[in-house]
PLY file of the C-alpha trace (Angstrom):
ply
format ascii 1.0
element vertex 335
property float x
property float y
property float z
element edge 334
property int vertex1
property int vertex2
end_header
1.43 -22.45 2.99
-1.07 -19.82 1.46
-1.24 -19.57 -2.23
0.97 -16.86 -3.70
-1.27 -14.50 -5.63
0.86 -11.49 -6.57
4.69 -11.14 -6.70
6.90 -8.13 -7.52
10.43 -9.08 -8.39
13.02 -6.32 -8.37
10.39 -3.82 -9.55
11.76 -0.31 -10.43
10.08 2.59 -11.99
11.76 5.61 -13.53
10.18 8.66 -15.11
11.85 11.11 -17.48
10.90 14.77 -16.63
11.72 18.10 -17.87
11.32 19.84 -21.23
11.68 17.66 -24.38
12.88 20.43 -26.66
15.33 22.36 -24.56
17.84 21.12 -22.10
18.49 17.52 -20.96
15.66 15.52 -19.33
16.25 14.24 -15.76
15.41 10.90 -14.29
13.10 10.47 -11.32
13.48 7.13 -9.47
10.06 6.62 -8.02
10.43 2.92 -7.07
13.89 1.15 -6.77
14.19 -2.59 -6.85
11.23 -3.63 -4.80
10.40 -7.28 -3.96
7.02 -8.06 -2.60
4.85 -11.24 -2.16
1.10 -11.28 -1.45
-0.51 -14.46 -0.45
-4.11 -15.56 0.09
-5.77 -14.62 3.35
-2.94 -12.29 4.25
-2.34 -8.60 4.24
1.06 -6.92 3.60
1.16 -3.31 4.81
3.39 -0.65 3.18
4.30 2.44 5.08
6.22 5.53 4.51
6.16 9.26 4.06
4.51 11.03 1.15
6.99 10.79 -1.81
8.39 7.40 -0.77
6.81 5.68 -3.86
3.95 3.89 -2.40
1.37 4.95 -4.81
3.54 4.33 -7.87
4.24 0.79 -6.59
0.39 0.32 -6.19
-0.06 1.51 -9.82
2.49 -1.15 -11.07
0.78 -3.87 -8.94
-2.63 -3.38 -10.55
-1.17 -2.95 -14.01
-1.79 0.86 -14.51
1.94 1.54 -14.81
4.56 -0.59 -16.50
7.72 -1.23 -14.55
11.02 0.22 -16.06
12.65 -2.95 -14.95
11.62 -6.09 -12.82
8.32 -7.93 -13.24
4.96 -8.26 -11.52
3.37 -11.73 -11.58
-0.30 -12.13 -10.98
-1.42 -15.80 -10.38
1.92 -16.93 -11.98
1.42 -14.79 -15.09
3.75 -11.89 -15.99
1.07 -9.05 -15.83
2.96 -6.58 -17.86
3.66 -8.92 -20.75
0.02 -9.60 -21.33
-1.85 -7.82 -24.09
-5.48 -7.30 -25.22
-8.13 -9.64 -23.93
-5.53 -11.64 -21.89
-4.57 -8.45 -19.91
-8.19 -7.45 -19.52
-9.00 -10.83 -18.07
-6.03 -10.89 -15.81
-6.87 -7.41 -14.28
-10.11 -8.64 -12.98
-7.99 -10.55 -10.45
-6.41 -7.42 -8.90
-8.42 -4.26 -8.04
-7.61 -0.96 -6.67
-9.24 0.84 -3.70
-8.38 4.54 -4.13
-7.46 7.01 -1.43
-10.07 9.66 -1.60
-13.71 8.59 -1.51
-14.73 12.09 -2.42
-13.01 12.09 -5.80
-12.84 8.37 -6.77
-16.70 8.16 -7.44
-18.31 9.85 -10.53
-20.67 12.52 -8.85
-22.91 12.34 -11.87
-23.61 8.75 -11.53
-25.89 6.93 -9.06
-24.58 4.16 -6.86
-26.27 1.63 -9.07
-24.57 3.14 -12.24
-21.15 3.11 -10.40
-21.50 -0.57 -9.39
-22.97 -1.78 -12.62
-20.13 -0.33 -14.67
-17.80 -3.32 -14.00
-20.47 -5.66 -15.22
-21.06 -3.60 -18.34
-17.27 -3.62 -19.13
-17.28 -7.43 -18.42
-20.82 -8.57 -19.54
-19.87 -12.27 -19.18
-19.89 -11.92 -15.42
-23.58 -11.37 -15.09
-26.58 -11.40 -17.46
-28.11 -7.94 -17.99
-31.26 -8.91 -16.12
-29.46 -9.90 -12.96
-27.11 -6.92 -12.58
-29.40 -4.84 -10.30
-29.58 -7.77 -7.97
-25.74 -8.09 -8.21
-25.38 -4.51 -7.27
-27.75 -4.75 -4.36
-25.72 -7.79 -3.08
-22.52 -5.79 -3.28
-23.97 -3.02 -1.19
-25.20 -5.45 1.42
-21.68 -7.07 1.47
-20.14 -3.87 2.49
-22.81 -3.06 5.11
-24.92 -0.52 3.08
-28.72 -0.54 2.52
-29.55 -1.73 -1.06
-32.54 0.65 -0.99
-29.89 3.49 -1.53
-29.12 2.39 -5.09
-30.53 5.48 -6.70
-28.67 7.95 -4.51
-25.66 10.06 -5.72
-22.24 9.95 -4.02
-22.71 13.33 -2.38
-25.58 11.97 -0.50
-23.37 9.54 1.51
-20.80 10.14 4.28
-17.05 9.68 3.69
-17.03 6.23 5.25
-20.04 5.14 3.25
-18.44 6.42 0.06
-15.33 4.40 0.76
-17.54 1.26 1.33
-19.07 1.96 -2.14
-15.44 2.13 -3.50
-14.64 -1.24 -1.88
-17.88 -2.67 -3.26
-16.81 -1.49 -6.89
-13.44 -3.15 -6.36
-15.11 -6.49 -5.33
-17.57 -6.48 -8.27
-15.31 -8.41 -10.43
-14.42 -11.08 -7.67
-10.68 -10.19 -7.50
-8.17 -12.36 -5.69
-6.10 -9.32 -4.65
-7.07 -5.81 -3.25
-4.55 -3.04 -3.44
-5.73 -0.37 -0.94
-3.88 2.97 -1.48
-4.35 4.85 1.72
-8.05 3.96 1.87
-8.72 5.45 5.30
-6.40 8.54 5.35
-9.21 10.97 4.34
-11.66 9.55 7.15
-12.34 10.23 10.71
-10.55 7.85 13.21
-13.88 6.16 14.19
-14.75 5.61 10.53
-11.28 4.38 9.79
-11.79 1.49 12.38
-15.17 0.60 10.58
-13.48 0.43 7.14
-10.58 -1.55 8.36
-12.81 -4.12 10.23
-14.87 -4.39 7.04
-11.73 -5.16 4.96
-10.66 -7.78 7.48
-14.18 -9.39 7.40
-14.12 -9.44 3.71
-10.69 -11.01 3.56
-11.72 -13.82 5.85
-14.97 -14.56 3.92
-13.39 -14.31 0.39
-9.80 -15.48 0.99
-8.36 -12.25 -0.41
-4.72 -11.23 -0.56
-4.45 -7.50 0.34
-1.83 -4.79 -0.01
-2.66 -1.99 2.42
-0.71 1.16 1.85
-0.67 3.95 4.49
1.57 6.52 6.14
0.29 5.75 9.75
2.18 2.72 11.29
-0.34 2.32 13.94
-3.15 1.70 11.39
-1.04 -0.87 9.44
-0.03 -2.57 12.63
-3.66 -3.30 13.34
-4.44 -4.85 9.92
-1.26 -6.40 8.47
0.28 -9.73 8.85
3.57 -8.35 7.43
4.88 -4.72 7.08
7.24 -3.23 4.67
8.70 0.24 5.33
9.47 2.32 2.25
11.83 5.34 2.01
12.46 7.13 -1.26
11.48 4.22 -3.49
13.21 1.56 -1.45
12.06 -0.95 1.18
14.35 -0.24 4.21
12.77 -2.77 6.65
10.43 -5.67 6.47
9.03 -7.96 9.07
6.06 -9.00 11.16
3.91 -6.34 12.98
5.74 -7.39 16.30
9.07 -7.09 14.64
8.38 -3.65 13.23
6.58 -2.26 16.18
8.44 -3.70 19.09
11.92 -4.36 17.62
12.54 -1.87 14.83
16.15 -2.04 13.50
16.14 0.80 10.87
16.49 4.39 12.16
13.69 5.41 9.77
11.36 2.86 11.25
12.18 4.06 14.77
11.52 7.62 13.65
8.09 6.70 12.23
7.09 4.97 15.50
8.13 8.02 17.44
5.83 10.09 15.38
2.78 7.97 16.38
0.84 9.90 19.04
0.09 8.05 22.28
-2.00 9.69 24.97
-0.53 7.53 27.78
3.16 8.41 28.18
3.56 5.48 30.45
3.35 3.35 27.29
6.93 4.38 26.43
8.41 2.33 29.20
9.64 -0.34 26.81
12.81 1.68 26.10
11.85 3.30 22.80
12.81 6.95 22.78
10.00 9.36 21.84
12.23 12.32 21.25
13.27 11.43 17.69
12.35 14.32 15.34
13.57 14.03 11.75
15.18 17.08 10.33
14.29 18.33 6.83
12.04 16.87 4.19
12.44 13.68 2.32
14.93 14.28 -0.48
13.78 14.65 -4.04
13.74 11.48 -6.10
15.18 13.59 -8.89
18.41 13.95 -6.83
18.50 11.18 -4.20
21.47 10.87 -1.79
24.21 8.43 -2.84
24.51 5.25 -0.92
21.88 5.04 1.80
18.92 7.41 0.81
18.17 8.06 4.48
21.69 9.13 5.48
21.02 12.81 5.15
18.45 12.55 7.90
20.02 9.77 9.98
21.55 10.58 13.32
24.04 7.59 13.05
25.24 8.01 9.50
28.92 7.51 8.69
31.00 7.73 5.59
30.20 4.26 4.59
26.54 5.18 4.24
27.41 7.69 1.51
29.61 5.25 -0.40
27.62 1.89 -0.31
23.99 1.09 -0.70
22.83 -1.08 2.18
20.70 -4.16 0.99
17.95 -5.96 2.72
19.46 -8.59 5.03
19.28 -10.14 8.55
20.16 -13.23 10.39
16.38 -13.68 10.76
15.04 -13.94 7.17
11.49 -12.89 8.38
12.86 -9.68 9.74
15.16 -7.85 7.26
16.73 -4.49 7.37
18.66 -2.35 4.82
21.09 -0.56 7.13
24.82 -0.76 7.61
24.32 -0.11 11.37
21.09 -1.71 12.35
19.82 -0.62 15.81
20.90 -2.95 18.66
18.02 -5.24 19.63
18.38 -6.96 23.08
15.62 -8.55 25.26
12.85 -6.79 23.49
14.39 -3.25 23.94
15.70 -1.08 21.13
18.52 1.27 21.58
20.37 3.49 19.08
0 1
1 2
2 3
3 4
4 5
5 6
6 7
7 8
8 9
9 10
10 11
11 12
12 13
13 14
14 15
15 16
16 17
17 18
18 19
19 20
20 21
21 22
22 23
23 24
24 25
25 26
26 27
27 28
28 29
29 30
30 31
31 32
32 33
33 34
34 35
35 36
36 37
37 38
38 39
39 40
40 41
41 42
42 43
43 44
44 45
45 46
46 47
47 48
48 49
49 50
50 51
51 52
52 53
53 54
54 55
55 56
56 57
57 58
58 59
59 60
60 61
61 62
62 63
63 64
64 65
65 66
66 67
67 68
68 69
69 70
70 71
71 72
72 73
73 74
74 75
75 76
76 77
77 78
78 79
79 80
80 81
81 82
82 83
83 84
84 85
85 86
86 87
87 88
88 89
89 90
90 91
91 92
92 93
93 94
94 95
95 96
96 97
97 98
98 99
99 100
100 101
101 102
102 103
103 104
104 105
105 106
106 107
107 108
108 109
109 110
110 111
111 112
112 113
113 114
114 115
115 116
116 117
117 118
118 119
119 120
120 121
121 122
122 123
123 124
124 125
125 126
126 127
127 128
128 129
129 130
130 131
131 132
132 133
133 134
134 135
135 136
136 137
137 138
138 139
139 140
140 141
141 142
142 143
143 144
144 145
145 146
146 147
147 148
148 149
149 150
150 151
151 152
152 153
153 154
154 155
155 156
156 157
157 158
158 159
159 160
160 161
161 162
162 163
163 164
164 165
165 166
166 167
167 168
168 169
169 170
170 171
171 172
172 173
173 174
174 175
175 176
176 177
177 178
178 179
179 180
180 181
181 182
182 183
183 184
184 185
185 186
186 187
187 188
188 189
189 190
190 191
191 192
192 193
193 194
194 195
195 196
196 197
197 198
198 199
199 200
200 201
201 202
202 203
203 204
204 205
205 206
206 207
207 208
208 209
209 210
210 211
211 212
212 213
213 214
214 215
215 216
216 217
217 218
218 219
219 220
220 221
221 222
222 223
223 224
224 225
225 226
226 227
227 228
228 229
229 230
230 231
231 232
232 233
233 234
234 235
235 236
236 237
237 238
238 239
239 240
240 241
241 242
242 243
243 244
244 245
245 246
246 247
247 248
248 249
249 250
250 251
251 252
252 253
253 254
254 255
255 256
256 257
257 258
258 259
259 260
260 261
261 262
262 263
263 264
264 265
265 266
266 267
267 268
268 269
269 270
270 271
271 272
272 273
273 274
274 275
275 276
276 277
277 278
278 279
279 280
280 281
281 282
282 283
283 284
284 285
285 286
286 287
287 288
288 289
289 290
290 291
291 292
292 293
293 294
294 295
295 296
296 297
297 298
298 299
299 300
300 301
301 302
302 303
303 304
304 305
305 306
306 307
307 308
308 309
309 310
310 311
311 312
312 313
313 314
314 315
315 316
316 317
317 318
318 319
319 320
320 321
321 322
322 323
323 324
324 325
325 326
326 327
327 328
328 329
329 330
330 331
331 332
332 333
333 334
Protein backbone atom coordinates (compact mmCIF):
# COMPACT_ATOMS: atom_id res chain seq x y z
CA UNK A 1 0.00 0.00 0.00
CA UNK A 2 1.11 3.57 -0.66
CA UNK A 3 2.51 5.54 2.27
CA UNK A 4 -0.01 7.69 4.17
CA UNK A 5 1.26 11.26 3.98
CA UNK A 6 -1.57 13.40 5.30
CA UNK A 7 -4.58 12.43 7.36
CA UNK A 8 -7.50 14.45 8.73
CA UNK A 9 -9.43 12.84 11.58
CA UNK A 10 -12.88 14.25 12.45
CA UNK A 11 -11.71 17.74 11.55
CA UNK A 12 -14.15 20.58 12.25
CA UNK A 13 -13.82 24.35 12.01
CA UNK A 14 -16.15 26.86 13.64
CA UNK A 15 -15.89 30.64 13.51
CA UNK A 16 -17.49 33.11 15.87
CA UNK A 17 -18.99 35.99 13.88
CA UNK A 18 -20.89 39.14 14.72
CA UNK A 19 -20.23 42.14 16.99
CA UNK A 20 -18.14 41.59 20.10
CA UNK A 21 -19.60 44.47 22.12
CA UNK A 22 -23.32 44.31 21.36
CA UNK A 23 -25.51 41.27 21.00
CA UNK A 24 -24.55 37.63 21.04
CA UNK A 25 -22.03 36.25 18.59
CA UNK A 26 -23.10 33.51 16.20
CA UNK A 27 -21.30 30.30 15.26
CA UNK A 28 -20.45 29.55 11.65
CA UNK A 29 -19.76 25.86 11.07
CA UNK A 30 -17.45 25.87 8.04
CA UNK A 31 -16.24 22.25 8.24
CA UNK A 32 -18.00 19.50 10.17
CA UNK A 33 -16.27 16.23 11.18
CA UNK A 34 -14.34 15.52 7.98
CA UNK A 35 -12.09 12.46 7.61
CA UNK A 36 -9.56 12.40 4.78
CA UNK A 37 -6.50 10.32 3.87
CA UNK A 38 -3.84 11.35 1.34
CA UNK A 39 -1.31 8.77 0.16
CA UNK A 40 1.81 8.97 -1.98
CA UNK A 41 1.29 8.84 -5.76
CA UNK A 42 -2.46 9.37 -5.35
CA UNK A 43 -4.88 12.28 -5.77
CA UNK A 44 -8.03 12.77 -3.76
CA UNK A 45 -10.49 15.16 -5.34
CA UNK A 46 -12.88 17.29 -3.29
CA UNK A 47 -15.92 18.77 -5.05
CA UNK A 48 -18.86 20.91 -4.03
CA UNK A 49 -20.54 24.24 -4.54
CA UNK A 50 -19.09 27.52 -3.31
CA UNK A 51 -19.74 27.71 0.42
CA UNK A 52 -19.35 23.99 1.04
CA UNK A 53 -16.17 24.42 3.12
CA UNK A 54 -13.57 23.23 0.61
CA UNK A 55 -11.17 26.18 1.00
CA UNK A 56 -11.42 26.16 4.80
CA UNK A 57 -10.54 22.47 4.75
CA UNK A 58 -7.56 23.24 2.49
CA UNK A 59 -6.35 25.90 4.95
CA UNK A 60 -6.42 23.38 7.78
CA UNK A 61 -4.60 20.74 5.74
CA UNK A 62 -1.66 23.10 5.12
CA UNK A 63 -1.63 24.48 8.67
CA UNK A 64 -2.92 27.99 7.94
CA UNK A 65 -6.04 27.39 10.06
CA UNK A 66 -6.22 25.45 13.32
CA UNK A 67 -9.14 22.99 13.62
CA UNK A 68 -11.70 23.72 16.30
CA UNK A 69 -11.77 19.97 16.91
CA UNK A 70 -10.14 16.94 15.35
CA UNK A 71 -6.57 16.60 14.16
CA UNK A 72 -4.48 16.80 11.00
CA UNK A 73 -1.48 14.48 10.87
CA UNK A 74 1.37 15.15 8.45
CA UNK A 75 3.80 12.24 8.03
CA UNK A 76 2.53 10.86 11.34
CA UNK A 77 3.01 14.14 13.25
CA UNK A 78 0.09 16.17 14.65
CA UNK A 79 0.50 19.29 12.52
CA UNK A 80 -1.39 21.72 14.74
CA UNK A 81 0.40 20.68 17.93
CA UNK A 82 3.79 21.65 16.51
CA UNK A 83 5.35 24.99 17.39
CA UNK A 84 8.25 27.18 16.31
CA UNK A 85 10.97 25.57 14.24
CA UNK A 86 9.24 22.16 14.31
CA UNK A 87 6.15 23.62 12.67
CA UNK A 88 8.25 25.55 10.18
CA UNK A 89 10.07 22.39 9.17
CA UNK A 90 6.89 20.34 8.95
CA UNK A 91 5.12 22.84 6.71
CA UNK A 92 7.75 22.30 4.05
CA UNK A 93 6.14 18.93 3.43
CA UNK A 94 2.71 20.31 2.49
CA UNK A 95 2.29 23.23 0.11
CA UNK A 96 -0.72 25.10 -1.24
CA UNK A 97 -1.39 25.97 -4.90
CA UNK A 98 -3.87 28.83 -4.82
CA UNK A 99 -6.89 29.39 -7.00
CA UNK A 100 -6.21 32.67 -8.80
CA UNK A 101 -2.88 32.97 -10.67
CA UNK A 102 -3.61 36.67 -11.17
CA UNK A 103 -3.56 37.53 -7.45
CA UNK A 104 -1.42 34.79 -5.87
CA UNK A 105 1.83 36.21 -7.30
CA UNK A 106 3.32 39.51 -6.12
CA UNK A 107 3.13 41.85 -9.16
CA UNK A 108 6.15 43.86 -7.94
CA UNK A 109 8.47 40.86 -7.87
CA UNK A 110 10.16 39.17 -10.81
CA UNK A 111 9.73 35.45 -11.35
CA UNK A 112 13.22 34.88 -9.97
CA UNK A 113 12.40 36.82 -6.80
CA UNK A 114 9.13 34.91 -6.36
CA UNK A 115 10.79 31.52 -6.72
CA UNK A 116 13.86 32.46 -4.66
CA UNK A 117 11.74 33.48 -1.70
CA UNK A 118 11.22 29.92 -0.34
CA UNK A 119 15.01 29.42 -0.36
CA UNK A 120 15.51 32.74 1.45
CA UNK A 121 13.04 31.65 4.15
CA UNK A 122 14.65 28.19 4.38
CA UNK A 123 18.32 28.95 3.57
CA UNK A 124 19.48 25.45 4.50
CA UNK A 125 17.84 24.07 1.36
CA UNK A 126 20.24 25.73 -1.07
CA UNK A 127 23.45 27.78 -0.78
CA UNK A 128 22.98 31.38 -1.90
CA UNK A 129 25.26 30.92 -4.91
CA UNK A 130 23.14 28.06 -6.29
CA UNK A 131 19.70 29.60 -5.88
CA UNK A 132 19.43 31.13 -9.36
CA UNK A 133 20.14 27.72 -10.85
CA UNK A 134 17.55 26.16 -8.53
CA UNK A 135 15.01 28.69 -9.75
CA UNK A 136 15.87 27.93 -13.39
CA UNK A 137 15.42 24.23 -12.71
CA UNK A 138 11.99 24.86 -11.18
CA UNK A 139 10.85 26.82 -14.23
CA UNK A 140 12.06 24.06 -16.53
CA UNK A 141 10.25 21.47 -14.38
CA UNK A 142 6.89 23.18 -15.00
CA UNK A 143 7.52 23.67 -18.72
CA UNK A 144 8.59 27.34 -18.76
CA UNK A 145 11.69 28.89 -20.31
CA UNK A 146 14.40 29.66 -17.69
CA UNK A 147 15.33 32.71 -19.78
CA UNK A 148 12.14 34.38 -18.47
CA UNK A 149 13.43 34.75 -14.90
CA UNK A 150 13.58 38.55 -15.07
CA UNK A 151 9.98 38.99 -16.22
CA UNK A 152 7.09 40.10 -14.00
CA UNK A 153 3.84 38.15 -13.52
CA UNK A 154 1.81 40.48 -15.76
CA UNK A 155 4.04 39.48 -18.70
CA UNK A 156 2.75 35.89 -18.56
CA UNK A 157 -0.55 34.29 -19.54
CA UNK A 158 -2.91 32.85 -16.93
CA UNK A 159 -1.74 29.30 -17.55
CA UNK A 160 1.90 30.33 -17.31
CA UNK A 161 1.23 32.15 -14.06
CA UNK A 162 -0.38 29.06 -12.60
CA UNK A 163 2.72 27.08 -13.62
CA UNK A 164 4.82 29.63 -11.73
CA UNK A 165 2.56 29.13 -8.70
CA UNK A 166 3.08 25.37 -8.94
CA UNK A 167 6.85 25.87 -9.26
CA UNK A 168 6.83 28.00 -6.11
CA UNK A 169 4.93 25.26 -4.26
CA UNK A 170 7.49 22.67 -5.41
CA UNK A 171 10.52 24.71 -4.32
CA UNK A 172 10.61 23.18 -0.85
CA UNK A 173 10.27 19.61 -2.18
CA UNK A 174 6.94 18.90 -0.45
CA UNK A 175 5.41 15.46 -0.08
CA UNK A 176 1.84 16.80 -0.47
CA UNK A 177 0.31 19.44 -2.74
CA UNK A 178 -3.06 20.94 -1.81
CA UNK A 179 -4.51 22.52 -4.95
CA UNK A 180 -7.40 24.87 -4.16
CA UNK A 181 -9.35 25.21 -7.43
CA UNK A 182 -6.11 25.69 -9.40
CA UNK A 183 -7.77 25.69 -12.85
CA UNK A 184 -11.11 27.41 -12.25
CA UNK A 185 -9.82 30.78 -13.52
CA UNK A 186 -8.29 29.31 -16.69
CA UNK A 187 -9.59 28.56 -20.18
CA UNK A 188 -10.57 24.95 -20.83
CA UNK A 189 -7.56 24.22 -23.05
CA UNK A 190 -5.20 25.70 -20.44
CA UNK A 191 -6.94 23.71 -17.70
CA UNK A 192 -5.99 20.52 -19.51
CA UNK A 193 -2.35 21.62 -19.72
CA UNK A 194 -2.14 22.38 -15.99
CA UNK A 195 -3.88 19.11 -15.04
CA UNK A 196 -1.51 17.12 -17.28
CA UNK A 197 1.42 18.94 -15.67
CA UNK A 198 0.23 18.01 -12.18
CA UNK A 199 -0.19 14.37 -13.20
CA UNK A 200 3.34 14.29 -14.68
CA UNK A 201 4.85 15.87 -11.56
CA UNK A 202 3.01 13.43 -9.34
CA UNK A 203 4.41 10.46 -11.23
CA UNK A 204 7.96 11.89 -11.21
CA UNK A 205 8.04 13.07 -7.58
CA UNK A 206 5.70 10.61 -5.86
CA UNK A 207 3.51 13.41 -4.52
CA UNK A 208 0.24 13.01 -2.71
CA UNK A 209 -2.30 15.54 -3.93
CA UNK A 210 -5.55 17.08 -2.74
CA UNK A 211 -7.34 18.59 -5.75
CA UNK A 212 -10.25 20.89 -4.89
CA UNK A 213 -12.76 21.98 -7.53
CA UNK A 214 -16.44 22.61 -8.12
CA UNK A 215 -16.41 20.83 -11.50
CA UNK A 216 -16.89 17.07 -11.22
CA UNK A 217 -15.71 16.49 -14.79
CA UNK A 218 -12.30 18.02 -14.00
CA UNK A 219 -11.91 16.04 -10.77
CA UNK A 220 -13.02 12.82 -12.50
CA UNK A 221 -10.09 13.20 -14.89
CA UNK A 222 -7.33 13.65 -12.30
CA UNK A 223 -8.47 11.99 -9.05
CA UNK A 224 -7.96 8.44 -7.81
CA UNK A 225 -10.69 9.02 -5.22
CA UNK A 226 -13.41 11.67 -4.90
CA UNK A 227 -15.12 13.17 -1.86
CA UNK A 228 -18.28 15.25 -2.37
CA UNK A 229 -18.79 18.06 0.19
CA UNK A 230 -21.97 19.89 1.04
CA UNK A 231 -22.20 22.58 3.72
CA UNK A 232 -19.09 21.42 5.56
CA UNK A 233 -19.76 17.67 5.44
CA UNK A 234 -18.63 14.89 3.13
CA UNK A 235 -21.84 13.35 1.78
CA UNK A 236 -20.33 10.76 -0.57
CA UNK A 237 -16.89 9.28 -1.17
CA UNK A 238 -15.67 6.70 -3.65
CA UNK A 239 -13.65 5.99 -6.75
CA UNK A 240 -14.19 8.16 -9.85
CA UNK A 241 -16.16 5.29 -11.41
CA UNK A 242 -18.37 5.03 -8.31
CA UNK A 243 -19.08 8.75 -8.20
CA UNK A 244 -19.52 9.27 -11.93
CA UNK A 245 -21.36 6.08 -12.91
CA UNK A 246 -23.04 4.99 -9.67
CA UNK A 247 -23.80 8.10 -7.57
CA UNK A 248 -25.85 7.29 -4.48
CA UNK A 249 -26.37 10.71 -2.92
CA UNK A 250 -28.98 13.03 -4.48
CA UNK A 251 -26.52 15.95 -4.30
CA UNK A 252 -23.88 14.03 -6.23
CA UNK A 253 -26.46 13.18 -8.86
CA UNK A 254 -27.45 16.85 -9.11
CA UNK A 255 -23.80 17.88 -9.56
CA UNK A 256 -23.42 15.34 -12.37
CA UNK A 257 -26.58 16.63 -14.00
CA UNK A 258 -25.07 20.12 -14.05
CA UNK A 259 -22.05 19.00 -16.12
CA UNK A 260 -22.64 20.13 -19.73
CA UNK A 261 -22.28 17.43 -22.39
CA UNK A 262 -22.57 18.35 -26.07
CA UNK A 263 -23.71 14.87 -27.13
CA UNK A 264 -27.12 14.17 -25.62
CA UNK A 265 -26.79 10.49 -26.58
CA UNK A 266 -24.26 10.20 -23.74
CA UNK A 267 -27.19 10.24 -21.33
CA UNK A 268 -28.38 6.82 -22.36
CA UNK A 269 -26.99 5.13 -19.22
CA UNK A 270 -30.15 6.05 -17.36
CA UNK A 271 -29.02 9.16 -15.47
CA UNK A 272 -31.61 11.90 -15.66
CA UNK A 273 -30.30 15.23 -16.86
CA UNK A 274 -33.38 17.16 -15.76
CA UNK A 275 -32.34 17.68 -12.13
CA UNK A 276 -32.23 21.37 -11.23
CA UNK A 277 -31.61 22.19 -7.57
CA UNK A 278 -33.90 24.85 -6.18
CA UNK A 279 -32.54 27.71 -4.10
CA UNK A 280 -29.05 28.46 -2.85
CA UNK A 281 -26.88 26.44 -0.49
CA UNK A 282 -28.09 27.27 3.07
CA UNK A 283 -26.05 29.59 5.27
CA UNK A 284 -23.53 27.81 7.52
CA UNK A 285 -24.69 30.25 10.20
CA UNK A 286 -28.08 28.54 10.24
CA UNK A 287 -27.76 25.07 8.67
CA UNK A 288 -30.79 22.78 8.40
CA UNK A 289 -31.20 20.18 11.14
CA UNK A 290 -30.47 16.54 10.41
CA UNK A 291 -29.36 16.20 6.81
CA UNK A 292 -28.06 19.56 5.59
CA UNK A 293 -29.19 18.79 2.03
CA UNK A 294 -32.81 18.03 2.91
CA UNK A 295 -34.11 21.54 2.09
CA UNK A 296 -33.10 21.04 -1.57
CA UNK A 297 -33.65 17.27 -1.84
CA UNK A 298 -36.57 15.88 -3.84
CA UNK A 299 -36.79 12.71 -1.74
CA UNK A 300 -36.50 14.18 1.79
CA UNK A 301 -38.76 12.79 4.51
CA UNK A 302 -39.35 13.62 8.16
CA UNK A 303 -36.45 11.43 9.26
CA UNK A 304 -34.07 13.65 7.30
CA UNK A 305 -34.93 16.63 9.54
CA UNK A 306 -34.55 14.65 12.74
CA UNK A 307 -31.45 12.52 12.26
CA UNK A 308 -28.07 13.27 10.75
CA UNK A 309 -27.01 10.60 8.21
CA UNK A 310 -23.47 9.30 8.64
CA UNK A 311 -21.12 8.00 5.96
CA UNK A 312 -21.75 4.30 5.53
CA UNK A 313 -22.14 1.62 2.90
CA UNK A 314 -21.90 -2.09 2.33
CA UNK A 315 -18.94 -1.32 0.09
CA UNK A 316 -16.43 0.46 2.34
CA UNK A 317 -14.74 1.94 -0.73
CA UNK A 318 -17.98 3.70 -1.70
CA UNK A 319 -19.73 5.44 1.16
CA UNK A 320 -22.72 7.75 1.28
CA UNK A 321 -24.31 9.88 4.01
CA UNK A 322 -27.98 9.52 3.13
CA UNK A 323 -30.96 7.83 4.80
CA UNK A 324 -32.37 6.94 1.38
CA UNK A 325 -29.43 6.36 -0.99
CA UNK A 326 -30.36 6.17 -4.63
CA UNK A 327 -31.01 2.66 -5.93
CA UNK A 328 -28.11 1.24 -7.88
CA UNK A 329 -28.75 -1.74 -10.18
CA UNK A 330 -26.69 -3.07 -13.08
CA UNK A 331 -24.79 0.15 -13.45
CA UNK A 332 -27.93 2.27 -13.68
CA UNK A 333 -28.98 4.89 -11.21
CA UNK A 334 -32.57 5.71 -10.40
CA UNK A 335 -34.12 7.95 -7.84
